[in-house]
C-alpha positions in Angstrom: -28.9 -63.3 64.3 -27.8 -65.0 61.1 -24.3 -64.2 59.7 -25.5 -62.3 56.6 -27.3 -59.8 59.0 -24.4 -59.4 61.3 -21.9 -58.8 58.4 -24.5 -56.3 56.9 -24.5 -54.4 60.1 -20.7 -54.5 60.3 -20.2 -53.0 56.8 -22.8 -50.4 57.6 -20.6 -49.2 60.5 -17.4 -49.3 58.7 -19.2 -47.0 56.1 -20.2 -44.6 59.1 -16.7 -44.5 60.2 -15.5 -43.7 56.7 -18.0 -41.0 56.5 -16.7 -39.4 59.7 -13.0 -39.4 58.6 -14.2 -38.2 55.1 -16.1 -35.3 56.0 -13.4 -34.3 58.8 -10.7 -34.1 56.1 -12.9 -32.5 53.8 -13.6 -29.7 56.1 -10.0 -29.0 57.0 -8.9 -29.3 53.3 -11.4 -26.3 52.8 -9.9 -24.4 55.6 -6.4 -24.8 54.1 -7.6 -23.6 50.7 -10.4 -21.2 51.4 -12.9 -23.1 49.4 -16.4 -21.9 50.2 -18.0 -19.5 52.7 -14.6 -18.3 54.2 -13.6 -17.2 50.8 -15.6 -14.2 51.3 -13.2 -12.8 53.9 -10.3 -13.8 51.7 -11.6 -12.4 48.5 -12.8 -9.1 49.9 -9.7 -8.5 52.1 -7.6 -6.6 49.6 -10.4 -4.6 48.5 -10.6 -3.1 52.0 -6.8 -2.6 52.1 -6.2 -6.0 54.0 -3.2 -7.7 52.0 -3.0 -11.1 53.2 -0.9 -14.4 52.8 -4.1 -16.6 52.5 -4.6 -19.4 49.8 -7.6 -18.5 47.5 -9.1 -21.3 45.4 -12.8 -20.9 45.6 -14.3 -20.9 41.9 -17.2 -23.0 42.8 -18.8 -24.4 46.1 -17.3 -27.5 47.8 -20.3 -29.7 46.7 -19.8 -29.5 42.8 -15.9 -29.5 43.4 -16.0 -32.7 45.7 -18.3 -34.2 43.1 -15.9 -33.9 40.5 -12.9 -35.2 42.5 -14.8 -38.2 43.8 -16.3 -39.0 40.4 -13.0 -39.0 38.7 -11.8 -41.2 41.6 -14.7 -43.5 41.4 -14.4 -43.8 37.5 -10.7 -44.7 37.8 -11.3 -47.2 40.6 -14.1 -48.8 38.7 -12.2 -49.3 35.5 -9.4 -50.9 37.4 -11.7 -53.1 39.2 -13.3 -54.1 36.0 -10.0 -55.2 34.8 -9.3 -57.4 37.7 -7.4 -55.2 40.0 -7.9 -55.6 44.0 -9.9 -53.0 45.7 -7.1 -52.3 47.9 -5.1 -51.2 44.8 -7.9 -49.7 42.7 -9.3 -47.4 45.2 -6.1 -45.6 46.3 -5.0 -45.2 42.7 -8.3 -43.7 41.7 -8.1 -41.2 44.8 -4.5 -40.3 43.5 -5.9 -39.3 40.2 -8.8 -37.5 41.8 -6.3 -35.6 43.8 -4.2 -34.8 40.7 -7.2 -33.0 39.3 -7.9 -31.3 42.7 -4.3 -29.8 42.9 -4.6 -28.5 39.2 -7.9 -26.8 40.0 -6.4 -25.4 43.3 -3.3 -23.9 41.6 -5.1 -22.5 38.7 -7.9 -21.1 40.8 -5.5 -19.5 43.4 -3.2 -17.8 40.8 -6.2 -16.6 38.7 -8.1 -15.2 41.5 -5.1 -13.5 43.0 -4.1 -12.1 39.7 -7.5 -10.5 39.2 -6.7 -8.5 42.4 -3.8 -6.7 41.1 -5.6 -3.5 41.2 -5.7 -3.8 44.9 -2.0 -4.5 45.2 -2.6 -8.0 46.4 0.7 -10.0 45.3 1.0 -13.8 44.6 3.3 -15.2 47.3 5.0 -18.2 45.9 5.7 -19.6 49.3 2.1 -19.7 50.1 1.3 -21.3 46.7 3.9 -24.1 47.1 3.4 -24.5 50.9 -0.2 -25.2 50.7 -0.4 -27.5 47.7 0.7 -30.5 49.9 -1.8 -29.9 52.7 -4.5 -29.4 50.3 -3.6 -32.5 48.5 -3.1 -34.7 51.6 -6.3 -33.7 53.1 -8.3 -34.0 49.9 -6.9 -37.4 49.3 -8.1 -38.6 52.7 -11.4 -37.4 52.0 -11.6 -38.8 48.3 -10.2 -42.2 49.4 -12.8 -42.6 52.0 -15.7 -41.5 49.7 -14.4 -44.0 47.0 -14.3 -46.7 49.5 -17.8 -46.1 50.7 -19.1 -46.0 47.2 -17.3 -49.4 46.6 -18.7 -51.0 49.8 -22.2 -49.7 49.1 -22.3 -50.9 45.5 -21.2 -54.4 46.6 -22.7 -54.3 50.1 -24.7 -57.5 49.4 -22.0 -59.5 48.1 -19.7 -58.4 50.9 -22.2 -59.4 53.5 -23.1 -62.7 51.9 -26.5 -61.7 50.1 -26.0 -60.5 46.6 -29.4 -59.6 46.4 -28.8 -56.4 48.6 -26.2 -55.0 46.2 -26.9 -51.3 45.4 -28.5 -50.7 41.8 -26.1 -47.7 41.3 -22.6 -48.3 39.8 -19.5 -47.3 42.0 -19.0 -44.0 40.0 -22.5 -42.8 40.4 -22.4 -43.4 44.1 -19.0 -41.6 44.3 -20.6 -38.7 42.5 -23.6 -38.7 45.0 -21.4 -38.9 48.1 -19.0 -36.4 46.8 -21.8 -33.7 46.5 -23.0 -34.8 50.0 -19.6 -34.5 51.7 -18.9 -31.2 50.0 -22.4 -29.7 51.0 -22.0 -30.8 54.6 -18.6 -29.7 54.9 -19.6 -26.3 53.6 -22.8 -25.8 55.8 -21.4 -27.3 59.0 -17.7 -26.7 58.9 -17.5 -23.1 57.5 -18.8 -21.5 60.8 -15.6 -22.8 62.4 -13.2 -21.4 60.0 -11.3 -19.4 62.5 -14.4 -17.5 63.5 -13.5 -18.0 67.0 -10.2 -16.0 66.2 -11.6 -13.5 63.8 -14.6 -12.4 65.8 -13.8 -12.7 69.3 -14.8 -9.0 70.1 -18.4 -9.6 68.6 -21.4 -10.1 70.8 -22.6 -13.7 70.9 -25.1 -14.4 68.1 -24.2 -11.4 66.0 -23.0 -13.3 63.2 -20.8 -11.6 60.3 -22.1 -8.0 59.3 -21.0 -6.9 56.0 -18.9 -4.0 57.6 -16.8 -6.9 58.9 -16.1 -8.7 55.6 -12.7 -8.7 54.4 -11.3 -7.9 57.8 -9.6 -11.3 58.3 -7.2 -12.1 61.0 -3.8 -11.6 59.3 -1.5 -12.0 62.3 -0.9 -15.1 64.3 1.0 -15.6 67.6 4.1 -16.0 66.0 4.0 -14.0 62.7 1.8 -13.7 59.8 -0.9 -16.1 59.8 -1.5 -18.3 56.6 -4.2 -21.0 56.0 -2.1 -23.9 57.5 -2.6 -22.0 61.0 -6.4 -21.9 60.5 -6.3 -25.7 59.7 -4.3 -26.5 62.9 -6.8 -24.5 64.9 -9.9 -26.0 63.2 -8.7 -29.5 63.6 -9.3 -29.2 67.3 -13.1 -28.7 66.9 -14.4 -27.6 63.6 -13.2 -30.7 61.6 -14.2 -33.4 64.0 -17.6 -31.7 64.5 -18.1 -31.6 60.8 -17.0 -35.3 60.5 -19.4 -36.2 63.3 -22.2 -34.6 61.5 -21.9 -36.5 58.3 -21.2 -39.8 60.2 -24.3 -39.4 62.3 -26.4 -38.7 59.3 -25.1 -41.8 57.6 -25.6 -44.0 60.9 -29.2 -42.9 61.4 -30.1 -43.2 57.7 -28.6 -46.7 57.4 -29.9 -47.8 60.9 -33.4 -46.8 60.2 -33.5 -48.7 57.0 -31.9 -51.9 58.7 -34.2 -51.8 61.5 -37.2 -51.5 58.9 -35.9 -54.7 57.1 -35.2 -56.6 60.4 -38.6 -56.0 62.1 -40.6 -56.7 58.8 -38.6 -59.8 58.5 -37.3 -58.7 55.1 -33.9 -60.1 56.0 -32.2 -62.4 55.2 -34.5 -64.1 52.6 -35.4 -60.9 50.9 -39.1 -61.9 50.8 -41.1 -59.3 48.4 -44.2 -59.6 50.6 -42.2 -57.9 53.4 -40.7 -55.3 51.2 -43.5 -52.7 51.5 -43.7 -53.1 55.5 -39.9 -52.7 55.8 -40.1 -49.4 53.8 -42.9 -48.1 55.9 -41.3 -49.1 59.2 -38.0 -47.4 58.0 -39.8 -44.1 57.1 -41.6 -44.2 60.5 -38.3 -44.6 62.3 -36.6 -41.9 60.3 -39.5 -39.5 61.2 -39.0 -40.3 64.9 -35.4 -39.6 64.7 -35.9 -36.3 62.8 -38.3 -35.0 65.4 -36.2 -36.0 68.3 -33.2 -34.2 66.8 -35.4 -31.1 66.1 -36.5 -31.1 69.7 -32.9 -31.5 70.9 -31.7 -28.7 68.7 -34.4 -26.3 70.1 -33.4 -27.3 73.7 -29.7 -26.7 73.0 -30.4 -23.3 71.3 -32.6 -22.1 74.3 -29.8 -23.2 76.7 -27.2 -21.3 74.7 -29.2 -18.2 74.7 -29.8 -18.3 78.4 -26.2 -19.1 79.2 -24.4 -16.8 76.7 -26.8 -14.1 76.2 -29.5 -13.1 73.7 -29.1 -12.5 70.0 -28.5 -8.8 69.0 -31.8 -7.1 68.4 -33.8 -9.2 70.7 
């Protein structure tokens, strides 16, 4: 195998690893700050008499929020790179600036939303505000750093692997924007079901879901006192966070793998012959369809096994 192709596969695997880490920390950051679906529990709790000590910062969903943070980080990194800065310096600096925006967003959102619940006697606990800023910033920094690194590698993939013709046509900030939306969407759709659900609804039948009557009845008391978001993050780090990171990593792995297989089988690499470009695209699409069908079948088998093992859904 030519060194260019080997390097291309190596950089793709690094992107997969960074995607896994990024989405894992994004999900845990959402758990710390109640960013998306779990917010329904935190937001409604005071309205049903459940005064709590949870951080509440959801104004928009995770997808547009992380698009903002990652785009800011990508723009700063891109400007520094254009001025001659080394990527090892430019990317972390960009992530720090992105997290500064993240922290400002978090503080104003939490204070604003909690203040709006004054009529329900929900106070602003300063120790909750101060104690959750650092976990939010650190988890968010890791997610933003990894996404910015992915955008840099992808935009310069050809140059890094020895074949500049494979460089991505999109600039680093645009890729950071796209991946920011993606990591936020996956963290919201996959990770939210692990937001302490195992603790909050232990007494509910398998498959019942969250009925409206249970909304707002969050678990307020931990084993050693009043529970806060930091307790939830520690719990979710055992399964929910890694599971969410694995979801993003597998998506990136299969997407890149099918594209590279198509290029390799059609002999588009390493010379980038135009005549083989159409064949490479067709082969990549076919491989992607096969992967999609295989995953759908696997999901159906898993659901049937779970229903048989743990019981049927309510109403069936």
